[in-house]
C-alpha positions in Angstrom: 0.0 -0.3 -0.2 1.3 3.4 -1.1 1.5 5.8 1.6 0.9 9.2 0.5 3.0 11.6 2.3 1.5 15.3 3.0 2.1 18.0 1.3 4.5 21.0 2.4 4.1 24.4 0.5 7.0 26.3 -0.9 6.2 29.0 1.4 7.1 26.6 4.3 10.0 24.5 2.5 11.4 28.5 1.9 10.7 29.4 5.5 12.4 25.8 6.6 15.6 26.4 4.5 16.1 29.6 5.6 15.6 28.6 9.0 18.3 25.9 8.3 21.1 28.2 6.8 20.8 31.3 9.5 20.7 28.0 12.5 24.0 26.7 11.2 25.7 29.9 10.2 24.6 31.6 13.9 26.0 28.2 15.0 28.9 28.8 13.2 29.5 32.1 14.2 29.3 31.2 18.1 31.7 28.5 17.5 34.1 30.6 16.0 33.8 33.1 18.3 34.4 30.8 21.2 37.4 29.8 19.2 38.8 32.7 18.9 38.3 34.3 23.0 40.1 30.5 24.3 42.7 31.0 21.7 43.1 35.0 22.8 43.3 33.8 26.6 46.0 31.0 25.5 47.9 33.7 23.5 47.7 36.1 26.7 48.5 33.7 29.1 51.7 32.7 27.4 52.8 36.0 26.5 52.3 36.6 30.2 54.2 33.2 31.9 57.2 34.4 29.2 57.2 38.1 30.3 57.6 36.9 34.2 59.8 34.1 33.3 61.8 36.4 31.1 61.6 39.7 33.7 62.8 37.6 36.7 66.0 35.9 34.2 66.8 39.1 34.0 67.0 40.1 37.4 69.2 37.1 38.2 71.5 38.0 36.0 71.7 41.7 37.1 70.1 42.4 40.6 72.3 43.0 43.3 71.1 42.7 47.1 70.0 46.2 48.4 71.6 45.4 51.8 75.1 44.1 50.3 75.1 46.2 47.0 76.5 42.8 45.3 74.9 39.8 43.5 73.0 37.5 45.8 74.8 34.4 47.2 72.1 32.3 47.8 68.2 31.9 46.1 66.0 32.2 49.4 67.0 36.2 49.5 67.3 36.9 45.4 63.4 34.8 45.4 62.4 37.2 48.4 64.0 40.4 46.9 62.3 40.3 43.6 59.0 39.1 44.7 58.2 42.1 47.0 59.3 44.2 43.8 56.4 42.9 41.9 52.8 43.2 41.5 50.9 40.2 40.4 48.1 40.6 37.6 44.5 39.2 38.3 44.6 35.4 38.5 48.6 35.2 38.9 50.0 33.8 41.5 54.1 34.6 41.8 55.8 31.8 43.8 59.3 31.2 45.1 60.4 28.1 46.3 63.7 26.9 47.8 64.7 22.9 48.1 64.0 22.7 51.5 60.2 24.4 51.2 59.6 21.8 47.8 61.1 19.4 50.2 58.7 19.5 52.9 55.9 20.4 50.7 55.5 24.4 51.7 55.9 27.4 50.1 58.6 27.9 53.1 60.4 31.5 52.7 58.0 32.1 48.9 56.4 34.8 49.1 53.1 35.4 47.0 51.6 38.1 45.5 48.4 38.4 43.8 46.3 41.4 43.0 43.0 40.1 44.4 41.7 37.1 46.4 41.5 34.1 44.1 38.5 31.4 45.0 39.1 29.7 48.4 40.6 26.7 47.4 42.0 27.3 44.3 45.3 29.1 45.1 48.4 26.8 43.8 50.2 27.6 47.2 48.1 25.6 49.2 47.9 22.6 46.9 51.3 21.5 48.7 51.6 18.2 46.2 51.8 19.9 43.0 54.3 22.7 44.3 56.4 19.5 44.7 55.3 18.0 41.3 56.3 21.6 39.6 59.8 22.1 41.7 60.9 18.5 40.4 59.8 18.6 37.1 62.3 19.3 33.8 59.4 21.0 32.4 59.6 24.7 31.9 55.6 25.3 31.3 52.9 23.3 31.8 49.0 22.9 33.0 47.3 21.3 36.0 44.4 20.3 34.8 42.3 19.9 38.6 38.8 19.6 39.2 38.5 23.6 40.3 40.3 24.4 36.6 42.7 24.9 34.5 46.0 26.3 35.4 49.5 27.3 33.8 52.6 27.5 34.6 56.3 28.5 34.1 58.9 28.0 36.4 62.6 29.4 36.1 65.2 27.6 38.3 67.9 29.4 40.5 70.8 27.9 40.8 73.1 28.8 44.2 76.1 30.6 44.3 76.8 29.7 47.5 76.3 27.2 50.3 72.2 27.7 50.2 69.6 25.3 48.9 68.6 25.5 45.2 65.8 27.4 44.1 62.8 28.4 41.8 60.6 30.8 40.6 57.4 29.8 39.5 54.3 32.0 37.7 51.0 30.3 38.0 47.8 31.7 36.2 44.5 30.5 36.4 42.5 30.5 33.5 39.5 28.8 34.7 37.5 32.2 34.7 38.5 34.3 31.1 37.5 30.8 29.4 34.6 30.8 31.8 34.1 34.1 30.0 34.8 32.5 26.2 32.5 30.1 27.5 29.6 32.6 28.7 29.8 34.3 25.3 29.4 31.6 23.4 25.9 30.5 25.3 25.0 34.7 25.7 25.5 34.3 21.0 23.6 30.8 21.2 20.8 32.6 22.7 20.8 35.8 20.9 20.9 33.7 17.5 18.0 31.7 19.0 16.1 35.3 19.6 16.9 36.1 16.0 15.9 32.6 14.3 12.1 33.3 16.0 12.4 37.3 14.1 13.6 35.6 11.3 10.5 33.1 11.4 8.7 36.0 11.5 9.3 37.8 8.8 10.9 35.2 6.5 6.9 34.0 6.9 5.6 37.3 5.9 8.1 38.3 3.3 7.4 34.6 1.7 4.5 34.9 2.0 4.1 38.5 -0.1 6.6 37.3 -2.8 4.6 33.9 -3.4 1.6 35.4 -3.6 1.3 35.7 -7.6 2.1 32.1 -7.6 -1.1 31.5 -5.9 -2.9 33.5 -8.1 -1.3 31.3 -10.6 -2.6 28.5 -9.3 -5.8 30.0 -8.5 -6.4 31.2 -11.8 -5.3 27.6 -13.3 -7.6 25.8 -11.1 -10.8 28.4 -12.3 -9.7 28.3 -16.1 -12.3 26.3 -18.5 -12.7 26.0 -22.0 -15.5 28.1 -22.2 -13.6 31.0 -19.8 -9.8 32.2 -20.6 -10.4 35.9 -19.9 -8.7 35.8 -16.5 -5.3 37.6 -15.9 -2.6 37.5 -13.4 -1.8 41.4 -12.5 2.2 41.8 -13.0 4.1 44.0 -10.4 7.5 44.8 -10.5 10.6 43.5 -12.6 11.6 40.5 -10.2 11.7 37.0 -11.4 7.9 36.3 -10.0 6.9 39.4 -12.2 7.8 37.4 -15.5 6.7 34.3 -14.4 3.5 36.1 -14.7 3.7 37.6 -17.5 4.7 34.1 -18.8 1.4 32.8 -17.8 -0.4 35.9 -19.2 1.2 34.9 -22.9 -0.1 31.1 -22.3 -3.3 32.1 -21.7 -3.2 34.9 -24.4 -1.6 32.2 -26.7 -4.4 29.6 -25.2 -7.2 31.8 -25.7 -6.5 32.3 -29.4 -6.4 28.7 -30.0 -9.6 27.9 -28.6 -10.8 31.3 -30.2 -9.3 29.2 -33.3 -10.8 25.7 -32.7 -14.4 27.3 -32.0 -14.0 28.9 -35.3 -13.0 26.3 -37.5 -15.7 24.3 -36.1 -18.0 26.6 -36.5 -17.3 28.1 -40.2 -17.1 24.3 -41.0 -20.4 23.6 -39.6 -21.5 26.6 -41.5 -20.1 25.9 -44.8 -20.7 22.3 -44.9 -24.5 22.2 -43.9 -25.9 23.3 -47.1 -24.0 20.7 -49.2 -24.7 17.9 -46.7 -28.3 19.2 -47.1 -28.2 18.9 -51.1 -26.3 15.8 -50.7 -29.1 13.7 -48.8 -32.0 15.6 -50.7 -30.8 14.4 -54.0 -30.4 11.2 -52.8 -33.6 10.7 -51.4 -35.3 12.2 -54.5 -33.1 10.2 -56.7 -35.7 7.6 -58.9 -34.6 4.7 -60.9 -34.7 6.3 -64.1 -31.2 6.0 -65.4 -30.6 10.1 -66.9 -32.3 10.9 -63.2 -29.5 9.1 -61.4 -27.0 10.1 -63.5 -27.7 13.6 -62.9 -28.1 13.2 -59.1 -24.5 11.3 -59.0 -23.0 14.5 -61.1 -24.6 17.0 -58.5 -23.5 14.9 -55.7 -19.8 14.5 -57.2 -19.6 18.2 -57.6 -21.0 19.2 -54.3 -18.4 16.6 -52.8 -15.5 18.2 -54.7 -16.9 21.6 -52.9 -16.6 20.0 -49.5 -14.0 18.7 -50.6 -12.3 22.1 -51.5 -13.6 23.9 -48.2 -12.4 21.8 -45.9 -9.0 21.5 -47.4 -9.3 25.7 -46.9 -10.4 25.1 -43.4 -7.5 23.3 -42.8 -5.0 25.7 -44.6 -6.5 28.8 -42.6 -6.5 26.8 -39.3 -2.7 25.9 -39.7 -1.8 29.5 -40.6 -1.8 30.0 -36.7 1.3 27.4 -36.8 5.1 28.9 -36.9 5.9 26.7 -39.8 2.9 28.0 -41.9 5.4 29.7 -44.2 9.0 28.5 -44.9 11.5 31.4 -46.2 14.1 31.4 -48.1 16.2 33.6 -50.8 14.0 33.6 -53.6 14.7 35.7 -56.8 11.6 38.0 -57.1 11.7 38.5 -60.9 11.8 34.6 -61.2 9.1 34.0 -58.5 7.0 37.2 -60.2 7.5 35.5 -63.6 6.3 31.8 -62.4 3.6 33.2 -61.3 3.0 34.7 -64.9 3.2 31.5 -66.6 1.1 29.8 -64.2 -1.8 32.7 -63.7 -1.8 32.7 -68.0 -3.9 29.3 -68.0 -7.0 30.3 -65.7 -8.8 32.3 -68.4 -9.2 33.7 -71.8 -7.7 37.1 -70.4 -5.2 39.8 -71.7 -2.4 38.8 -69.2 0.5 41.7 -69.0 3.8 40.4 -67.1 4.1 44.5 -65.6 7.4 45.9 -63.9 9.4 42.8 -62.2 12.0 44.0 -59.3 15.2 42.2 -60.1 16.2 41.7 -56.8 16.0 39.1 -53.8 13.8 38.6 -51.0 13.2 35.9 -48.3 10.2 34.9 -49.2 8.0 31.2 -48.9 7.9 30.5 -52.6 4.9 28.0 -52.6 3.3 30.1 -50.2 3.6 33.4 -52.0 2.3 31.5 -55.4 -0.6 30.0 -53.9 -1.4 33.8 -52.8 -1.3 34.9 -55.9 -2.9 32.3 -58.2 -5.6 33.0 -55.7 -5.7 36.7 -56.7 -5.6 36.0 -60.2 -8.3 33.2 -59.9 -10.3 35.9 -58.3 -10.0 39.0 -61.2 -10.4 36.0 -63.6 -14.0 35.4 -61.8 -14.7 39.3 -62.3 -13.4 40.3 -65.9 -14.7 39.1 -69.0 -12.8 37.4 -71.9 -10.4 40.0 -73.2 -10.0 42.3 -70.2 -6.6 43.2 -69.1 -5.0 41.6 -66.0 -1.6 42.6 -64.9 0.9 40.3 -62.9 3.7 42.3 -61.4 6.3 43.0 -58.6 8.3 46.0 -56.9 10.4 46.4 -54.6 11.0 49.7 -52.3 13.7 50.3 -49.1 12.7 47.6 -46.6 10.2 45.8 -48.5 8.9 44.2 -51.8 5.0 44.2 -53.5 3.7 41.3 -56.0 0.6 42.5 -57.4 -2.7 41.9 -59.4 -4.8 44.4 -61.3 -7.6 43.9 -63.1 -10.1 45.9 -65.2 -13.4 44.4 -64.0 -16.2 46.4 -61.6 -14.0 47.0 -58.8 -14.6 47.0 -55.0 -17.2 49.5 -53.4 -15.7 50.8 -50.3 -18.2 49.4 -48.1 -16.9 45.6 -49.1 -13.2 46.6 -48.9 -12.7 46.1 -44.9 -14.9 42.7 -44.9 -13.6 41.1 -47.9 -10.8 39.8 -46.3 -12.8 38.1 -44.0 -14.0 33.9 -44.2 -16.8 33.3 -45.6 -17.7 36.9 -46.4 -18.3 38.2 -50.4 -18.6 41.7 -51.6 -22.1 43.0 -52.7 -20.6 42.9 -56.5 -19.7 39.6 -56.3 -22.4 37.6 -55.5 -23.7 37.1 -58.8 -23.2 34.0 -61.1 -19.6 34.1 -61.1 -19.2 34.3 -57.5 -18.2 30.7 -57.1 -16.9 29.2 -54.1 -17.0 29.3 -50.4 -15.3 33.0 -49.5 -12.6 31.5 -47.8 -9.8 33.1 -51.1 -8.8 36.2 -49.8 -8.9 35.3 -46.3 -6.3 32.2 -47.3 -4.2 35.5 -48.9 -4.0 37.8 -46.2 -3.0 34.8 -43.9 -0.1 33.8 -46.1 0.8 37.9 -46.5 0.4 38.2 -42.2 2.4 34.6 -41.9 5.4 36.7 -43.8 5.2 39.7 -41.3 3.6 41.3 -43.8 -0.2 42.4 -45.5 -2.6 42.7 -48.1 -3.5 46.0 -49.6 -6.3 46.4 -52.2 -6.3 49.5 -54.4 -8.5 50.8 -57.0 -6.8 50.0 -60.5 -5.8 53.6 -63.1 -9.4 53.6 -65.6 -11.3 51.0 -63.2 -10.8 47.7 -61.7 -9.4 46.3 -58.4 -5.3 45.9 -57.6 -4.5 43.7 -54.9 -1.1 43.9 -53.9 1.1 41.5 -51.4 3.3 44.1 -48.9 5.9 41.9 -47.6 9.1 42.2 -45.6 12.2 41.5 -47.4 14.2 40.2 -44.5 15.0 37.1 -42.8 
């Protein structure tokens, strides 16, 4: 059995990742600060011990007894005089030891100086066993780990100049207070980090909600979209990635709305235009009798209507494909050669006075098959609205950034009221609703679609001397 995990919203995931990253960062900062403080404590203690032992070593080499004015003769007198002149730092002990004092595990004649009292029971001079170990040790520096805290020490041995016992100066520093300060700082930083995380949670929740608000609108809008209502759009605010997402989604809705609209138009157009021939076919088949002549005439009429239905379907499919990006496939074409080819093909459409007018000698980026299809359609349109012997001119011209291919006739022309509707699907001008105005009214719509596929347009103007001139005005670049 598959167990479905609860869905976690993007807002929660963003907040969780933010908190995890901040927690790791703040924890790393706290640990780093503690390490730096402990390192500084260690360095400061090391410098203090080195300084104290260095000063004593200089005193041993250069000091004189203030009572005699000569060099010290035994360690006890040297240590006492030196320690009387010292003032210990906080948490520091200065101890002077002699062999006799260390042997009986007591400080003996040592003088202990410190700036302030140490916590009860922590002073080194009270730990006679530790003093004995330090005095007998061959090391100059060391560390004692005691239950009451860590103690760092340094020792300078004193060799006798006379018959007195051996001695040593011991400098001890209690590091527990300094280390406790580093630990307190660490826990303070952790507490502040916890407060910062709580504040970040509230701010992050609000900010993430504001940033993701357009995404929620996108989700809500997508859930409410239906084939019948594609009009909703997302308000675009700002110039960030979320705004870009909203713009992209709105563009997708525009394309979907156009696609559904084109689909509905196609279905409506097909149903409208195919209903009549289907009715004619059905009516003739239902009334067809047994007479061979009657049957032959019925078959002829039915076949003619079926051919017309086939042409309508092909034209509708062609117009439906005009929305596709590969509807036209431009390539470099010699415009003069293309114009001449169109002229040769159009001459077979009817008994007219065909004239090859001006020809543009240049190269253009066009789809030759689509342009030929549009020009032949315009020529066929001219044939339908002229009579034998009338002139039909085909030609091309070039302007600065565009080319023009045109078909001009000397027929009745186009009334002004029809100029805006003849390029729509299934629309015919009033002057073209005669016996010769066959077809479904899709020819000029196809011409318009081909022109727009080339980023151009189809234009209608009056021919000098009467008639109509249809022009394809197209961009020349790729």
